[in-house]
C-alpha positions as CSV (number, residue, x, y, z in Angstrom):
1,M,0.0,0.0,0.0
2,D,1.6,3.3,-1.2
3,I,2.2,5.7,1.7
4,K,1.5,8.6,-0.7
5,H,-1.9,7.2,-1.5
6,L,-2.6,7.1,2.2
7,Q,-1.5,10.7,2.6
8,T,-3.7,11.7,-0.3
9,F,-6.7,9.8,1.2
10,L,-6.2,11.6,4.6
11,T,-6.1,15.0,2.9
12,A,-9.3,14.1,0.9
13,A,-11.0,12.9,4.1
14,E,-10.2,16.2,5.7
15,T,-11.3,18.5,2.7
16,L,-14.1,16.2,1.4
17,N,-13.3,17.8,-1.9
18,F,-11.0,16.3,-4.6
19,T,-10.4,19.7,-6.2
20,Q,-9.2,21.2,-2.9
21,T,-7.2,18.1,-2.2
22,A,-5.4,18.4,-5.6
23,K,-4.6,22.1,-4.9
24,R,-3.3,21.4,-1.5
25,L,-1.1,18.5,-2.6
26,D,-0.1,20.1,-6.0
27,Y,-1.5,17.2,-8.0
28,A,-3.8,17.1,-10.9
29,Q,-7.4,16.3,-9.9
30,S,-7.3,13.2,-12.1
31,S,-4.3,11.9,-10.0
32,I,-6.3,12.3,-6.8
33,T,-9.2,10.3,-8.3
34,A,-6.8,7.6,-9.6
35,Q,-5.1,7.3,-6.2
36,I,-8.4,7.0,-4.3
37,K,-9.6,4.5,-6.9
38,S,-6.4,2.4,-6.5
39,L,-6.9,2.3,-2.7
40,E,-10.6,1.3,-3.1
41,E,-9.7,-1.5,-5.5
42,E,-6.9,-2.8,-3.2
43,L,-9.2,-2.8,-0.2
44,G,-12.3,-3.9,-2.0
45,I,-14.4,-1.2,-0.4
46,E,-15.7,2.3,-1.3
47,L,-14.1,5.0,0.8
48,F,-16.2,7.9,-0.4
49,E,-19.7,8.4,-1.6
50,R,-21.2,11.3,-3.3
51,L,-24.7,12.5,-2.2
52,G,-25.8,15.3,-4.5
53,K,-22.9,17.7,-4.9
54,R,-21.3,16.8,-1.6
55,L,-18.7,14.1,-0.8
56,Y,-18.8,12.0,2.3
57,L,-16.7,9.3,3.9
58,T,-18.4,5.9,4.0
59,V,-18.5,4.0,7.3
60,P,-15.6,1.8,6.1
61,G,-13.9,5.0,5.0
62,R,-14.1,6.5,8.5
63,E,-12.7,3.3,10.0
64,F,-9.9,3.2,7.4
65,Q,-9.1,6.9,8.2
66,L,-8.1,5.9,11.8
67,Y,-5.7,3.2,10.6
68,A,-4.3,5.5,7.8
69,Q,-3.5,8.2,10.4
70,K,-1.5,5.6,12.4
71,M,0.3,4.3,9.4
72,V,1.3,7.7,8.1
73,A,2.4,8.8,11.6
74,L,4.5,5.6,12.0
75,H,6.0,6.1,8.6
76,N,7.0,9.7,9.5
77,E,8.4,8.5,12.8
78,M,10.5,5.9,11.0
79,I,11.9,8.5,8.6
80,Q,12.7,10.9,11.5
81,Q,14.5,8.1,13.5
82,V,16.7,6.8,10.7
83,T,17.6,10.2,9.2
84,G,18.3,11.9,12.6
85,L,15.6,14.4,12.2
86,E,14.5,14.0,15.7
87,E,16.7,16.9,16.6
88,Q,14.2,19.1,14.7
89,Y,11.5,18.6,17.4
90,T,11.9,22.1,18.8
91,T,8.3,23.0,19.8
92,I,5.8,22.0,22.4
93,T,2.2,23.0,21.7
94,I,-0.1,23.3,24.7
95,G,-3.9,24.0,24.8
96,A,-5.4,25.5,27.9
97,Q,-8.1,27.7,29.2
98,E,-7.3,31.3,30.0
99,S,-7.4,30.8,33.8
100,Q,-4.8,28.1,33.6
101,C,-2.6,30.1,31.3
102,T,-2.8,33.2,33.5
103,Y,-2.6,31.7,37.0
104,R,-0.8,28.4,36.8
105,L,1.3,27.9,33.7
106,P,3.7,30.9,34.0
107,T,5.5,29.2,36.9
108,I,5.6,25.9,35.2
109,L,6.9,27.3,31.9
110,A,9.6,29.3,33.6
111,E,11.0,26.0,35.0
112,F,10.6,24.3,31.6
113,K,12.5,27.1,29.8
114,K,15.4,26.8,32.2
115,K,15.8,23.1,31.2
116,Y,15.0,23.5,27.5
117,P,15.7,27.1,26.5
118,Q,15.8,26.1,22.8
119,I,12.2,24.7,22.8
120,Q,9.6,27.0,21.4
121,V,6.3,27.0,23.5
122,I,3.1,27.5,21.5
123,F,-0.3,28.1,23.2
124,K,-3.7,27.5,21.7
125,P,-7.0,28.4,23.4
126,V,-9.0,25.4,24.4
127,H,-12.3,26.0,26.1
128,T,-13.9,22.6,26.2
129,R,-13.0,18.9,26.4
130,E,-14.4,18.3,22.9
131,I,-12.1,20.9,21.3
132,A,-9.1,19.6,23.2
133,Q,-9.9,16.0,22.1
134,E,-10.2,17.0,18.5
135,L,-7.0,19.0,18.4
136,I,-5.0,16.2,20.1
137,Q,-6.4,13.7,17.7
138,N,-5.4,15.9,14.7
139,G,-1.9,16.3,16.1
140,E,-2.4,20.1,16.5
141,L,-1.7,19.8,20.3
142,D,1.0,17.9,22.1
143,F,-0.8,18.5,25.4
144,A,-4.0,20.0,26.7
145,I,-4.9,21.2,30.1
146,I,-8.6,20.5,30.4
147,T,-10.8,21.9,33.2
148,D,-14.0,19.8,33.0
149,T,-15.8,16.9,34.6
150,F,-13.7,13.7,34.4
151,I,-14.7,11.4,31.6
152,S,-12.4,8.6,30.2
153,L,-11.5,9.1,26.5
154,P,-10.6,6.0,24.5
155,T,-7.5,7.4,22.6
156,I,-6.5,10.1,25.2
157,N,-4.3,9.8,28.3
158,L,-5.8,11.8,31.1
159,M,-3.8,12.8,34.2
160,P,-6.1,14.2,36.9
161,L,-4.3,17.2,38.6
162,V,-6.6,19.1,41.0
163,Q,-10.3,19.5,41.7
164,E,-11.2,23.1,41.1
165,E,-13.3,25.1,43.6
166,L,-15.8,27.4,41.8
167,I,-17.4,30.3,43.6
168,F,-19.9,33.1,43.1
169,A,-18.3,36.5,43.6
170,A,-19.6,40.0,43.8
171,S,-18.4,43.5,44.7
172,P,-19.2,44.8,48.2
173,S,-21.7,47.2,46.6
174,T,-23.5,44.4,44.9
175,V,-23.6,42.3,48.1
176,H,-25.4,45.0,49.9
177,K,-28.3,44.5,47.4
178,V,-28.6,40.8,48.0
179,Q,-28.7,38.3,51.0
180,S,-25.6,36.2,50.4
181,T,-27.3,33.0,51.5
182,E,-30.4,33.6,49.5
183,F,-29.2,35.3,46.3
184,L,-30.2,32.4,44.1
185,N,-33.8,32.8,45.2
186,D,-33.6,36.4,44.2
187,L,-31.8,35.7,40.9
188,S,-34.5,37.4,38.9
189,N,-33.2,40.7,40.1
190,Q,-29.5,39.9,39.4
191,T,-27.1,40.0,36.5
192,L,-24.8,37.0,36.0
193,L,-21.4,37.6,34.3
194,L,-20.4,34.3,32.6
195,T,-17.8,32.8,30.4
196,E,-18.7,32.0,26.8
197,Q,-21.0,29.2,25.9
198,G,-19.4,25.7,25.9
199,C,-17.4,26.4,29.0
200,S,-17.9,23.3,31.3
201,Y,-18.7,25.1,34.5
202,R,-21.0,27.5,32.8
203,N,-22.9,24.6,31.3
204,Q,-23.2,22.9,34.7
205,L,-24.4,26.2,36.3
206,E,-27.1,26.9,33.7
207,N,-28.4,23.3,33.9
208,M,-28.6,23.5,37.6
209,L,-30.4,26.8,37.6
210,T,-32.9,25.6,35.0
211,T,-33.7,22.4,37.0
212,Q,-34.4,24.6,40.1
213,N,-36.3,27.2,38.1
214,H,-33.8,30.0,38.9
215,Y,-33.5,32.5,36.1
216,P,-31.3,35.6,36.2
217,K,-32.5,39.0,35.2
218,Q,-29.7,39.2,32.6
219,V,-26.7,37.2,31.5
220,I,-23.6,39.0,30.1
221,E,-21.2,36.8,28.3
222,F,-17.4,37.4,28.1
223,V,-14.6,35.7,26.2
224,S,-12.1,36.9,28.9
225,I,-12.0,35.7,32.5
226,E,-10.1,38.9,33.4
227,A,-12.8,41.0,31.9
228,I,-15.4,39.1,34.0
229,K,-13.4,39.8,37.1
230,Q,-12.9,43.5,36.5
231,C,-16.6,43.9,35.6
232,T,-17.5,42.1,38.8
233,I,-15.3,44.4,40.8
234,A,-17.0,47.4,39.1
235,G,-20.4,46.2,40.4
236,L,-21.8,45.1,37.0
237,G,-23.1,41.8,38.4
238,I,-22.3,38.4,40.0
239,S,-19.7,36.1,38.5
240,Y,-19.1,32.4,38.7
241,L,-15.4,31.6,38.4
242,P,-12.7,29.3,39.6
243,K,-11.6,30.4,43.1
244,M,-8.0,30.9,41.9
245,V,-9.1,33.7,39.6
246,V,-10.6,35.8,42.4
247,Q,-8.8,34.6,45.5
248,Q,-6.6,37.7,45.9
249,E,-9.5,40.1,45.4
250,V,-11.6,38.2,48.0
251,E,-8.7,38.4,50.5
252,K,-8.3,42.1,49.8
253,G,-12.0,42.7,50.2
254,T,-12.6,44.1,46.7
255,L,-14.7,41.0,46.0
256,T,-16.9,39.0,48.3
257,A,-17.6,35.2,47.9
258,L,-21.3,34.3,48.0
259,T,-22.6,31.1,49.4
260,A,-24.9,29.3,47.0
261,G,-26.0,26.4,49.1
262,F,-25.7,23.7,46.4
263,Q,-23.1,21.3,45.0
264,M,-22.4,20.3,41.4
265,E,-20.4,17.5,39.8
266,P,-16.7,18.1,40.5
267,I,-14.7,20.0,37.9
268,I,-11.2,18.5,37.5
269,T,-8.2,20.0,35.9
270,Q,-6.5,17.3,33.8
271,L,-3.5,17.0,31.6
272,A,-4.3,15.2,28.3
273,W,-2.2,13.8,25.5
274,H,-2.7,11.2,22.8
275,K,-2.1,7.6,23.9
276,D,0.1,7.0,20.8
277,K,2.2,10.2,21.5
278,K,5.9,9.5,21.5
279,M,7.1,10.9,24.8
280,M,10.4,12.6,24.0
281,P,12.6,13.8,26.9
282,H,11.2,17.4,26.9
283,F,7.6,16.1,26.8
284,K,8.4,13.8,29.8
285,F,10.0,16.7,31.7
286,F,6.9,18.9,31.0
287,T,4.5,16.2,32.4
288,E,6.6,15.9,35.5
289,L,6.6,19.6,36.0
290,I,2.9,19.7,35.7
291,R,2.4,16.7,38.1
292,N,4.7,18.2,40.8
293,Y,3.2,21.7,40.6
294,Y,-0.4,20.5,40.9
295,N,0.5,18.1,43.6
296,Q,1.5,21.1,45.7
297,L,-1.9,22.6,45.2
298,N,-3.5,19.4,46.6
């Protein structure tokens, strides 16, 4: 089975368009069609089907895609090993939520750069477990720090790090307008300042409020946790954030933690990476740094 045919198939499976595949690989479209046909004849199955004007992977095609990814990855690893290209691994790509990037990772990365100053560190925003899983599967992330409920994933290694404490917070001026132990019952008069949709703890909160028939007067959505915190301090509303984000402000008295009187499913910060990931020395060092740092938090 020709490795180039596998690479062509994987590109076509991603674009679902032979014309785009040909442009991306700098082949004639007829060559793309011929390579896919050759694979289908060798396998004795159809990898794609056309419905109307759109192209889709068949069920066997989707199964074959998983094996083709492994075969191409193994081929690339073989080439890198025998030609000495392993030295060109000079990056580590990490996905994480803003709160982890701001309040936890700087200390870890400072230690990492002392050991590996030549390694380039790349961050990508990851707001949900689903996004992290997709980016890890596609090879776009080496590691992801996921803050979500704990669910086993078949192709992903998960290292639980710490259970996060989430709290409601408000400015002193806002607290004067609400009884701290009863503010959920008076939520119809309050504004909630929340992270963007898809965030795990926002989803949990909204589901809980709906089941208990608590509906806020208004919800203001932010893409930045720091923006939520500053707007909370300014008295714009009540926020629901990881305690690490607002702990200093609560200790200083610029924010007050409110007691909600309910519990939700634990939110766990986890380190994730692909089970087939080759753990090179700088990757192993990074995982140990992460493990040691979060163990101190526990």
